[in-house]
N, C-alpha and C positions, 0 to 999 in steps of 0.2 A: 225356460225364460227367466225364472226367478234367479237361477244361478248366474245368468248373464248379467242381471242387474246387480247382483251381489259383487260381481267382479269389479264394478265401478268403485266400490268402497275399499277393495282389497289393498290398493297402494297406500291409501291414507292410514288404514289400520296397521299395515306393515311399517310405515314410516314412524308412527307413534310408538309402536313396540320397539323398533330399533333405537329410537331416541332414548326411551326409558332404559333399555339394556346398556347403551353406551354410557349414559349418566351413572347408572348403578356400578358398572365396571370401573369407570373413572374414579368414583368416590371410594370404592372398595380398595383399589390399588393405591390411591392417595393415602388412605388410612394405613395400609401396610408399610408404606415408605415414610410414614410419619410426616406427610405433607411437605416433603422437601421439594423446593421449586424446580431443581434440576431434573427430578425424576418424572415430572408430569408431561413435558412436551413429547418425549418418545412414545409414551403411552397413548396420548391423544392422536399423534400422527398415525399410529398403528390402528387405532379404533376407527378413525375416519378413512383410512385406506381400505379397510375391509369392504365397505359398501361399494367403493370404486371397483375393487377387484371382482366382487360379486356381479356388478353390473356388466363388466366386460366379459365375465365367464358365462353368465346365464342369460344375458340380454344381448349385449354387444352394440357397438357403434352403428353397425349396419342396420340393426333393428330400429334405432332412433332415426337415422337418416331416411330409412324407407318410409317410416310413418309420416315424416314431414313431407316427403315426396308424394306419397299417396294422398295425403290430406290436401296438398296444393293442386295436384293435377289429376287425381283419380275421378271416378264416376260421381262420387258424392261431393266433389268440390263445388262450392257455391261462389267462387270468386273468379276463376280463370275461364272455364268453359261453360259457365252458366249462360242461359239466354239473356240477350241484351235488347231492350226495347229502344231501338235507335229513334223511331218515330216520336216516342214520348220525350226523349232527351232533346231532340231537335225542336219539338213543340214548346218545351219549357224555355229553351234558349231563345227561340224566336219571339215568344211572348214577352220575355224580359227586355229584349232589344226593342221590340215594337212599342212597349210602354215608355221607352226613353225617347224614341224618335218620332213615332206616329206619322211617318211620311212614307210614301210609296205603297206598293201592294204587299199585304201580309203574305199572300201565297208565294209571291216572288221571293220575299225574305225567307220564308220557311224552306222553299226549295233550295235556296243557296246554303242555308245553315244545315239542312238535312244532308246535302251532298258532302259538305265538309265533315260533318259528324260521322257519317257513314264511312268515309275514307279513313278518318283517323281511328275509329274503333276497329275496323277490319284490319288495318295495318298493325294495331296494337295486339289484337288477338292472334294474328299470324306470328308476331314476334314471340308471344307467350308460348305458342305451339312449338316453335323452334327451340325456345329455352327449355321446354319440357323434354324434348328429344336429347338436347345436350346434357341435361342433368341425369337422364337415364343412362346415357353412355358413360358419364363420369362415375355413376354408382357401380356399373358393371366393371369398370376398370379398377376401381378402388377396392371393391369387395367381390372378387371373382368366385369365392367359395361360399358366398352368402346363400342362405336358404331362400331368399327373396329374389334371386336372379330370374326365375321364371315369371314372377309377378312383374318385375321391372321390364322384362322383354315384352310381356303382354301389354303393359302400359305404353311402352314406346311404340309398338306396332299399332295399337289403337289410336294413339295420338297422330301418327302418320296418316291414318285412314280418315281422320276427322275432316269434314268439309262443311261449309255453310249451306244450309237449306235455302236454295235460291228462290224456291216458290214462296216460302214464308217471308223471305226478305223483300220480295217484290209486292206480295199481297198484303202483308201485315207490318212491313218495315221492322221485322223482328230478326235479329241475328241469332240463329240457333244452329247448333252443330248436329251433324248426323255422322254415323260411322258404320252404316250398313253396307256400303259398297267399298270393297278393298281397293287400295291404291297400289300401283306398281312400285311405289317408293317403299312400301312396307313388306314387300315380298321376302327379302332376305331375312328380316327380323322374324316373320312368321315361320320361315323355314328353319331358322336356328332354334326357335322355341319347340317346334314339332320334333326335331331330331334329337336335341339334347335332353328334353324332358318329356318323353313319350307318355308317361302316366299322369302328368299334370292335366287337370281337366280343361285348362285353357288351350291345350294343344288341339282339342276338338275344334275350337274356333279357328285355330291356325290352319288346320288341314282343310276346313271348309272354305276358308278364304283363298288358300293356295289353289284349291280346285277351281274356284271361279276365275282366278287370274290365269290359270293354265287354259281353261276353256275359252276365255276371251282372246288369248293368243293363238288359238287354233290347235293346241296340243291336247286333244281329247283323251288320248290314252293316259297321259299323266294326270289329267283331271279326274278320270274315273279311278285311277290308282289311289289318289288322295281320299276320295269319297269312300272307297272300300276299306281303306285303312282306319277310318273313323269307326266303322262297324267292328272290325277285327279287334281294335284296341279296347273299346269301351263297352261292347255288348255284354261281356262277362264281368264287368267291373262291379264290385259290391255296391249296394245302394248308398251306403253312407259316404262312399268316395265319389259319387256322382253329383254331389252338391247337397246331399241331405245333411241335417243337423247332427253334429257329434257333440255329445255333452260329457263333461268330466267334472270332478269336484272342484270347488272354488279354490281350495288350498293347492290342489294339483295344478290348476291353471295358473295360479299366481307364481309358482316356481318353475314353470315350463315355458320355453321359448315358443312364441306363437307360430303357428303354421300358416298356410296360405289363407289370405283374407277371403271372406265370402264375397267381398267387392270384386274379386278377380276370378271367382269360380264361374264356370260355364255350365249351362243346362245341357248335360251330355245327352240325355234322352231326346231332347228337342233337336240337337245337332244330328243325331243318328237319323231321325225322321226327315230332317231337311236334306241330309246327304242322299238318302234314298230317293226323295222326290227330285232333287237336282240331277241325280244320275239318270233317271228316266228321261228327263228333258234332253240331256246330252247324248244319251244312247240313241234316241230317235232323231235328234237334231243333227247329229254328225252325218246322217245319211242324205241330207239335203244337198242339192246342187249349189256350188259356190258361184259368186259373181264378183266382179271387180268392185272395190270399195267406192270408186268414183261413179259407178253406175247407180249406187244407192244413196249415198250422202255426198255432199260437196266436201272435198278434202282440201286441206291447206297445202301449200307447196312443199312444206317440210315433211308431210306424211307420205308414206309409201303407198302406192296404189296396189294394195295386196288383194289376193283372192280371199273372200270371206264367206262364211255360211251364215244364214240368218240367226242361228242360235248364238253365235259370237257377238253379233251386234245387239241382240236382245239382252244379253248379260252385261254388255257395256253401258247400256242406257241408264241414266241417273234418274231414279224416281222423284228426286227433289227438284229436278229441272222443270221450269214452267212449261217447256215444250215437250214434256214426256209423253203426253197423250198423242200429240201430233206425230212425234217420232215413231211411236208404236204403230199408228195408223199407216204412216208412210212405209214402214218396214213390212207390214202385212201386205200392202199393195205391191211392193217390189218382189215379194216371194209368195204369191197367192196360193200355190199348190204345195207348199212345203209343210213338213211336219211341225216346224216351229210356228207357223202361222196360227195353228190351233191354240197353242199356249199364249200367243199374243192376243188373240181374240178374247180369251178368258180374262186377261188383264184389262182389256178395253171394256168388257162388260161391267167391271167394277167401277167404272167412271159414271155409270148410269145413276143419276140423282134419285130417281124414283125406285123404291123397292119393287114395285110391280114390273117396271120395265127391266130391271136387273134380273128378276126371276125369269121373265119371259125370254130374255136374251140367253141366259144360261141354259134354259130348257131347250132352246133351239140348238145350242152348241152340244149339249149332252146327247141329243138325238142324232146329230149328224157327224160328230167327230169320232174317229177311230181311236184305238188305244195308242197308236203311234202319234196321233195329233193332239193328245191330251184329253181323251174322252173320260178317263177315270177322274182326273182333276175337275173337269167340268161338272160331272155328276156330284162330286163332293161339294163343290162350291154352290151348286143348285140346292142340295139338301141343307147346307149351312144357311143359305139365304132364306129358305122356307122356314127353318127353325127360328131365325131371327124375326121373321114375320109372324111368329107364333102359330105356324101351320105345322103342328107337331106330327100328326099322322102322315101327311104327305111327305114330310122330311124323313120319317122312319122308313117309308116305302122306297124312297130314292136311295137311302143308305143301304137297305137290304138288296136292292137291285145292283148297286155298285159292288157289294160283296160277291155276288154271284157272277156278274159279268166281267169283273177285273180282279179275280181272286189273287193274282200274283203281284198286284200293284201295292205300293205303300199306301195309296189312298183307300184301298180295301181294308188295310189294318187300322187306319185312322177311323174309317166308317164303323168298324166293329167296336172300337173304344167309345165312339159317340153314341152308338146304339145302346151299349151297356149302361152308360151314364144316364141316358134319357129314360131307359126302362127303370133304372134305380130311382130316379127322381119321381117318375110316375107312381111307382110302388109306395114310395114314402108319402106322396100326396094322398094316395088312396087310404093309407093307414091312418093318417091324421084327419 
C-alpha cells in the first residue's frame, strides 16, 4: 500500500530530475561550444525530443488515450454513469419556478417538470452510452496491438449491458445503472473477448454472460460449455493472476508500462462458483416440459411465439423491473411442477420483509424441494438467513446437513467454507 502511494509522487520526482539533467546538459554543451548562438537550438531540440521518444517507447499514445477513456466511462467514473437524483433536480426547478409564479398547483407543476427532466436526462445518458461504445470502437481501430484491447472490449461490453434500474427510478426517482443482466447487443463483444484473450480475468465475466445469453435463447448445451470453460481456464490459475495484489518496486513501476487495471479485473473465484451454481439450474431446468411463450406471457406482434422452458424465462427476467416479483409468481404458477419452480420459489422467499417469515418459508422449501428443484440452494439460503438472525448454532446444523445431503453440489462447497469461517470466528471469540 505504501508503494502504491509512493507511485503518485514518482512522475513529479522524475520530471524534476529530468529538468535538472536537461538544464545541466544544456549548460555543459553551451560552455563547450563557447556559447555560440547557432549551436544551442539543435542541442535543445535533441534534449526535448528525448522525453517524447521515451514516452512513445515506454508509455505510448494508447496508454494515454486509454486512461482518458477509462476515467470518463469506467466503473469509477463520477460524471457519466453516476446515479442522478432526477427527483431532487425537478424539485429544485419546480421550487424556483413556483417562487416566481405562485399560481396553480405545485404538484402539477412538479409532475410537469419531473417528466421533462426525466426525459432529458435519460436521453442524454443514453447518448453518452452510445458515445462510449463509439470511442471504444475507435480505440480498437487505432491501436489494434495495444495491451489495453481486452480492457476496452470489457468496457464496451459492459457499457452495452448497462440499463436503468426501473424500480429505483419509479420508487425513488433515481436514475441508476445496473449491468448484472447481459444484453443480446453485447454478445459479440463478450465472445470476442473470451476467444482472443482467454487468460484475461475479464473473460470469466464474458463466459458467464455468454452462458446466460445462450440459456435464454434455449441453447443449453452451448451455455453449459461456456460455464465449464470458466472452470477449465481459471481453476488452476495462480492466485496473483486471479485478481490478487501484485507488488513491485516503485522504480520498477515507474519505468514499466502498466498492465490491466484493477478496475477491469474480475473476481475469478466468484465467477467459478457462480458458474457451477448456474450450471445446476440449467442442467435440471432443461429437463422441464416447454410451453408456448404466448401461453405464459403476453407477447408483442413482432415476437415469435416460440417454445420456451421456464428456466429460459427465469433467466430473462430483470430483477430491477418493478414487476419482477409478479413475473416470478406468474412464472411459478404457469410451471407448477417444474424443476425451475423450486428455484423461483427460493427467489420469492427473499421478498419476505420479516426475517422470521423468510426463515420459515426457506425452511419449508428446504424440507420439500429435491436436489433437482433447488433443495441444496434452499438449505444454504436458510442457513444464511439463520446466520443473519444471529442463530449461529441452528445455522451450523443446516450447513452440516447440506454438506451431507448434497455433497456433489456447489452449495455444499460453499457451506463448507462458511462453516470453516464460522468456527474460526467462534474460536477467536473464545480466545479473547
